[in-house]
Steps between C-alpha positions, in 0.01 A plus 500: 500500500639840398576762766216723382254211504614401848446853629154514343404174668636626833291817477190299413557263792567786744184674380296191591670471837432868566128453434484190719680687778266799476199268531653340808569840656139607442376180665743533793516869606660404834822421314543875434621447142328740265629422151749319279684660209718362223786633290405506133803686361752292308775717651438321832590786731252394765411173668275262307235483773434741786261477795383815677354534847322779683618858444659394171767303689695271267502176696641257247671512161675237297605332180295232324660256256319231307592132539692349211678827417871558574413760766226285649706194583590606851344764730820484708716624212724767649469739203122476511495565875732800464280643224185448707660666803629800307163572341308446824749716692468783246123490551524482878335158532508342848536149361600358163471163327611285210248261347534252214138386553620165636652666809478845659784625721441789741766744619510787751613827338567653840793265568738727311793423731533128418595316176210485259447125531467542878203727442302195389214432738308206358391326183179341382504203262175480303562134414430561130829388339428703186765503228336697217384863490169395345420283803404804708187542286361153561169521695613262776824694541319835521271351765801378699668840477186678620485262796864569577451877483217481755720307743809712434335839552322379813839399639681806365244721674591336831871539423488867407274590792718313749219261593710197408860504621619139470440441132851522352679184391808394699838522318521127424164500320604815314815324378299200381250721314776698331694184415197333343425811297858529375503147359141509379602542134734197489231293676239597240735422210606167649136408556415590141787290365416195713134520403563530126790254485321228698197535273698473175788263589403158636857408599542826689162453666603156624836628625329789682254266669786274610686797646190613688431154635848359564705809581237715668274234649185659361192299414441539127164437335563611145143473371370749759562835328436706813754299697746509209482880484561510874801271467639703209473817707661330801785375282561843347505667841722234656758517221512880497511524881792258526697684234419840652626381837832419333508852356427652841770292664745600227427866573549437872837336430598780264475754778764311696715378213558811294664319209158365401339714232136592457313252286395686186365284220653627173251606232646248253403207725151371433486123453424271796838329468692828497309628802566180690872511421521867598343451842693179568823686433400778741408250771826308445688827549317543830599150613864558400518843663332402827647151520159381614128479420529247216195318637301823475619621159553145355648647178608165355180308568294415193139581585248430224215698655713787627582622149130526406486849652715612205292331228250775417607737222475797737675328792824697457310830522309379804811403695672822399208681656533298820872572518436869435274513807746294707781750440290816548 
């Protein structure tokens, strides 16, 4: 989808959200929210969506990105958060947010004296798992979003009025939410590859079932499509989580062993085999430099399933994105 088309779809979506919010505010005057406004200019000098309270007080402002777009992959993207903060701060908003429809992340603008990521207060996962911009227009999705908005604004009212004081997530849950968002794109691509490859390649399908059953100990009933989709998703998440843990541990080791370089996937590398070789070399360097951790990095171990996270044609771009966030 072209940039202009994406922006048009964002404005259309925000316009719908604005109308739904205004209806909710009219039905719930005790919330003290009076109106919602959107930014229609393509120059994007103001926040996408703004919520006003009594006396024209700007209570909330933020950036909305559609799922399935480059900007909408991760609401925890540091550039997106910085942009949302800057616009909200210029407008004098008390709170700001980032929202890729799948997940909304709320921040406190008043915490100017701490790093921007520490201004995060909470996030709300809508449980939609959308991966296309057009999905936001499906009737069942619109209904789910309207239900979410009713719950969110009821809770946000309690937050902003100081009625609810114990609502913020603890740091460990924040880390998990951010981590899951950062690797969301590789998980989606791995899931897509496993789904398509198992449907078109009988030998691969058999091998994948054997891996699930023998290596993971999962019960596999292949002719149950609902269970198969669940297993595919579990496999994609497991493979990406394990690999991401190796990346995180590499970064931890790099801070102590300064001869280890940042992992930056070269643009010329794209095939699954090249990606696998590149990361194995980096992990072997970590083992050699630290003199330890071979059982964690296992650079020489041949793992059939582990390389599947590199199989999608956009896998290199996805892992570059993850690494870009890791080294922010």
